[in-house]
C-alpha positions as CSV (number, residue, x, y, z in Angstrom):
1,M,-76.6,17.9,46.0
2,D,-74.9,21.0,44.6
3,G,-73.7,21.7,40.8
4,Q,-70.6,20.3,41.8
5,G,-71.8,17.0,42.9
6,H,-74.1,16.7,39.9
7,A,-71.3,17.2,37.8
8,Q,-69.4,14.6,39.3
9,N,-72.1,12.2,39.2
10,D,-72.9,12.7,35.3
11,L,-68.9,12.2,34.9
12,L,-69.1,9.0,36.6
13,K,-72.2,7.8,34.7
14,G,-70.3,8.5,31.4
15,D,-73.2,10.5,29.9
16,P,-71.3,13.2,28.2
17,S,-74.5,14.8,26.8
18,K,-75.2,16.3,30.5
19,L,-71.9,17.7,31.2
20,T,-71.6,21.6,30.8
21,Q,-68.7,23.6,30.3
22,K,-68.8,24.6,34.2
23,A,-69.0,20.8,35.1
24,I,-65.7,20.2,32.7
25,S,-63.8,23.0,34.5
26,I,-64.6,21.5,38.0
27,N,-63.7,18.1,36.9
28,V,-60.4,19.2,35.6
29,R,-59.7,21.1,38.8
30,N,-60.8,18.1,41.0
31,Y,-59.4,15.3,39.0
32,R,-55.7,15.2,38.1
33,Y,-54.2,12.6,35.7
34,T,-50.6,11.6,35.7
35,V,-49.6,11.2,32.2
36,P,-47.0,9.0,31.7
37,P,-43.7,10.3,30.1
38,K,-43.5,9.8,26.4
39,K,-40.7,7.5,25.3
40,Q,-37.8,9.4,23.8
41,T,-36.3,8.2,20.9
42,P,-32.7,8.5,20.6
43,S,-31.5,11.2,18.3
44,F,-28.7,10.6,15.9
45,T,-26.3,13.0,14.3
46,T,-25.8,12.5,10.7
47,V,-22.1,13.2,10.0
48,A,-20.9,13.0,6.4
49,L,-18.1,10.8,6.0
50,P,-15.6,11.2,3.5
51,F,-16.1,9.2,0.4
52,Q,-13.1,7.0,-0.5
53,E,-12.9,6.7,-4.1
54,K,-11.1,4.0,-6.0
55,R,-7.6,4.7,-6.8
56,S,-7.2,5.3,-10.6
57,E,-5.1,3.1,-12.7
58,Y,-2.4,6.3,-12.8
59,E,-2.4,6.4,-8.8
60,E,-1.7,2.7,-8.5
61,S,0.9,2.9,-11.0
62,T,2.8,5.9,-9.2
63,M,2.5,4.4,-5.8
64,K,4.1,1.2,-7.3
65,A,6.8,3.3,-8.8
66,M,7.8,5.3,-5.7
67,P,10.8,3.4,-4.3
68,M,10.1,2.1,-0.7
69,P,12.8,3.0,2.0
70,E,15.9,0.9,1.6
71,S,17.0,-0.4,4.8
72,R,19.9,-2.5,3.4
73,N,23.2,-2.3,5.2
74,W,25.1,0.1,2.4
75,M,28.4,-0.5,4.1
76,S,28.4,-3.8,4.1
77,Y,26.9,-4.0,0.3
78,L,29.8,-1.8,-0.7
79,M,32.3,-4.2,1.0
80,D,31.1,-7.0,-0.9
81,S,31.4,-5.2,-4.3
82,L,34.9,-4.3,-3.3
83,V,35.8,-7.7,-2.5
84,N,33.5,-9.5,-5.5
85,S,35.3,-7.4,-8.0
86,G,38.8,-8.5,-6.7
87,A,39.9,-4.9,-5.7
88,M,40.9,-6.1,-2.1
89,P,40.4,-8.6,0.4
90,A,37.7,-8.3,3.1
91,W,39.8,-7.1,5.8
92,E,41.3,-4.3,3.6
93,A,37.8,-3.3,2.1
94,L,36.4,-2.9,5.6
95,E,39.5,-0.5,6.5
96,Y,39.3,1.4,3.4
97,L,35.6,2.2,3.7
98,T,35.7,3.0,7.5
99,T,38.8,5.2,7.1
100,H,37.4,7.2,4.2
101,L,33.6,7.4,5.1
102,I,33.4,7.5,8.9
103,G,34.8,10.2,10.8
104,E,34.9,13.8,10.7
105,A,35.3,16.0,7.7
106,P,37.5,16.9,5.9
107,N,38.8,13.6,4.7
108,T,42.5,14.3,5.2
109,N,43.5,10.8,3.3
110,L,42.4,12.7,0.2
111,H,44.8,15.6,0.9
112,H,47.7,13.5,1.9
113,S,47.3,11.5,-1.3
114,K,50.2,11.5,-3.7
115,S,47.8,11.5,-6.7
116,P,44.5,13.3,-5.2
117,Y,42.9,13.4,-8.6
118,E,43.1,9.6,-9.0
119,T,42.3,9.1,-5.2
120,I,39.0,11.1,-5.5
121,Q,37.8,9.4,-8.7
122,Q,38.5,6.1,-7.3
123,L,36.5,6.7,-4.0
124,L,33.6,8.3,-5.9
125,H,33.3,5.2,-8.2
126,R,33.6,2.9,-5.3
127,V,31.0,4.7,-3.3
128,Y,28.4,5.5,-6.0
129,G,29.2,2.4,-8.5
130,P,27.3,-0.1,-6.1
131,I,24.4,2.2,-5.6
132,V,23.8,2.6,-9.1
133,E,24.2,-1.2,-9.6
134,A,21.7,-1.9,-6.9
135,A,19.5,0.6,-8.5
136,S,19.7,-1.1,-12.0
137,R,18.8,-4.5,-10.5
138,T,15.9,-3.3,-8.9
139,V,14.4,-1.8,-12.2
140,E,14.1,-3.9,-15.2
141,I,15.4,-2.2,-18.2
142,P,15.2,-3.1,-21.8
143,K,18.1,-5.1,-23.3
144,P,19.5,-2.4,-25.5
145,A,19.6,0.2,-22.8
146,M,22.8,1.0,-20.5
147,I,23.5,3.0,-17.6
148,H,26.8,4.9,-17.3
149,M,28.3,7.0,-14.2
150,F,30.3,9.9,-15.1
151,T,32.7,11.9,-12.6
152,D,33.9,15.4,-12.7
153,I,36.8,15.8,-10.3
154,S,37.9,19.1,-8.6
155,L,40.6,19.2,-6.4
156,M,39.5,22.8,-5.1
157,G,35.7,22.8,-5.2
158,K,32.9,20.3,-5.7
159,S,33.3,17.1,-7.6
160,A,30.3,15.9,-9.6
161,V,28.9,12.3,-10.3
162,L,26.6,11.9,-13.1
163,V,24.4,9.0,-13.7
164,V,22.8,8.6,-17.4
165,Y,20.6,6.3,-18.8
166,H,21.0,5.4,-22.3
167,P,17.8,3.7,-23.8
168,G,19.3,2.7,-27.0
169,Q,17.7,2.7,-30.6
170,N,19.0,6.4,-31.0
171,Q,17.0,7.7,-28.3
172,P,17.6,10.7,-26.3
173,H,19.6,10.1,-22.8
174,Q,18.1,10.6,-19.8
175,L,19.9,12.0,-16.7
176,L,19.0,10.0,-13.6
177,L,21.3,11.6,-11.0
178,L,23.5,14.7,-10.7
179,D,25.4,14.7,-7.3
180,S,27.6,17.5,-6.7
181,V,29.9,17.8,-3.3
182,P,33.3,18.2,-2.2
183,A,34.7,14.8,-2.2
184,W,36.4,15.3,1.1
185,D,33.0,16.4,2.7
186,I,31.8,12.5,2.0
187,V,32.3,11.7,5.5
188,F,29.7,10.6,8.1
189,E,29.5,10.1,11.9
190,S,28.5,6.6,11.6
191,S,27.5,3.9,9.6
192,T,23.9,4.4,10.1
193,A,24.4,8.1,8.8
194,F,26.0,6.7,5.7
195,N,23.3,4.2,5.1
196,E,20.7,7.1,5.3
197,W,22.9,9.0,2.7
198,A,23.3,5.8,0.5
199,G,19.7,4.9,0.6
200,E,18.5,8.4,-0.3
201,R,20.5,8.5,-3.7
202,Y,19.5,4.7,-4.3
203,G,15.8,6.1,-3.9
204,W,16.6,9.0,-6.3
205,I,17.9,6.8,-9.0
206,V,15.3,4.0,-8.8
207,S,12.6,6.7,-9.3
208,A,14.2,8.3,-12.2
209,L,15.1,5.1,-13.6
210,R,11.6,3.6,-13.7
211,T,10.1,7.1,-15.2
212,S,12.9,6.8,-18.2
213,A,12.5,3.3,-18.6
214,H,8.8,3.6,-18.8
215,R,9.2,6.5,-21.2
216,G,11.5,4.3,-23.5
217,E,8.8,1.6,-23.6
218,T,6.1,3.9,-24.6
219,T,8.0,5.9,-27.4
220,P,7.5,4.4,-30.9
221,V,10.4,3.7,-32.9
222,V,9.8,4.1,-36.5
223,Q,11.4,1.6,-38.7
224,V,11.3,1.9,-42.5
225,T,10.7,-1.4,-44.1
226,D,9.0,-0.5,-47.2
227,L,12.0,1.5,-49.1
228,Q,12.1,1.1,-52.7
229,P,15.4,1.5,-54.6
230,V,15.1,4.7,-56.8
231,L,17.6,5.2,-60.0
232,V,18.7,8.7,-60.3
233,E,20.1,9.5,-63.4
234,Y,22.8,12.5,-63.8
């Protein structure tokens, strides 16, 4: 038996002391072991997700203060305002609003009026007045507070509509809305376009009114109660 045979017998007998480096090399060449593949553990990629912090009280109050998009039918709201105030019946109110607000600019009805100044002033009050009223119903204001609307009429240029908040108790007035536009250009293609226009101004007034009303509540009012009469001799 040659050296290779002796090495194989020693390997089978399991006597590692008789193995030489040559026998080990022979054994490695003649015996091949199939190594089972290792189980590959699935690899996971760690992604840093943004941490959503809890909103602060200021953010919560700011979100609540933001007016939600108003989807009401403002044309119908204006018509109800005219009817409920006794200005005109329903059919006449509908005709008045559609004649002045729906169509193409300029509004020729204002130019053909015998008293354009009064006609423009009346139109602005009938259009903006219900919007201001709706905003005042949305936001709760203190009892002494008031809201006033003023108009500055121009027959040649832009007329102005001002909505002012009077907090009362001799506190400074707050401007809620300043809208400047030629009165004859307040004409819309459809009632949907007018609803968007009116809803936008409603949102402006509500947002400004909430800020002004909150500011008035937090402003301390100094009341002098410990006055003592002083006798002054001349």
